[in-house]
N, C-alpha and C positions, 0 to 999 in steps of 0.2 A: 502496498500500499503503499501512494506516493505522501510525503508530508501535509498537513494540513494546517493550515492557520490555526487557530481560536475559534473564529466567527464558523470557519468551513465548518468544521468538528463541532460546533454546535449546532447548525442548521443540522449538519447529520444527523446528528443525534435523533431531533425533533424529530427528524422523515421516520425515525424509529417506533414515533406515536409518543414519544415522551412531549409532559405536556410542562413539569419542572426541567429546567436545565440550566445549568452554570456549571464553570470551567474550576478547579480548585487544585492550588497548589499543599502540597505536605513539605514540608523541611525531610532532612536530610535522616533516614534513621526513627521514619515515626514509627509508631506503631497505636494501633488499632487490637486492642483484647477482645472476645472473643461476641461477639455480638448478634444482629438481626434486624433488622423492616420491613414495615404491615405491610410493603409491594414493594415491585420488584425494581428493582434498580442498576443499572445499567454505567460500565463506566469505559471510556473509551481515550488511549491516553494518552497521550501529547509527545509525551518526555518523561525521561527517566524508567525504575522499575517500579513497577507493581507485584508482590507478592499476596499472595492468597493463599490459606486453608481451610478444610470446610472440617473443622475437630469430632463434630459424630459422626460424619461420612467415610471417612480417609483418617482416624487418624497416622500425625506421625509425616502424611502430605502435602507436599507444599508445589504448588507450583507460578514460574516466573512469567512476568509478563511484560516487552517495552512497548516504543512508540508505534501505534500504530490496532495495537493488540484491544477487543474489545475483552470484555468479560461483564457477563449478566450473573446477576447475586439472585434467584428465587426468593418472595414473597415471603417473611420465616427464616428463613435459611441460618442457621448461627454460620457465620463465619470472625474471620479472624485477619489480620493485613501486617504488612511490613513493608514499611518505603525503602526504596536503593539508598546508596550511600551518596547520591546526587539530589536524594529529593525526587516528586513526582508532580508531573501536573498534568492533568487528567482532567474531560468535560463527563461530566454527570447528566440522566437521566432517571427521575422518579416519576 
């Protein structure tokens, strides 16, 4: 996938049917403890690395994604996230 700028990426995520779309940047080595959301969330990575695990389903298995990747997390699915050493910017659709 070619590199997208913020406006193009937000437009793309809206085209997936999300009404709430915004760009978020995490600091290097940020960590989100296991949690879930009430609705489907989608993440389109613009820069950096985003590592996710689903501890209830795949204990110990982590997947790391970089620019251009789309990560969908179903409603109610418990997940945990780590951000890479350079931080990460991504567009979120809710």
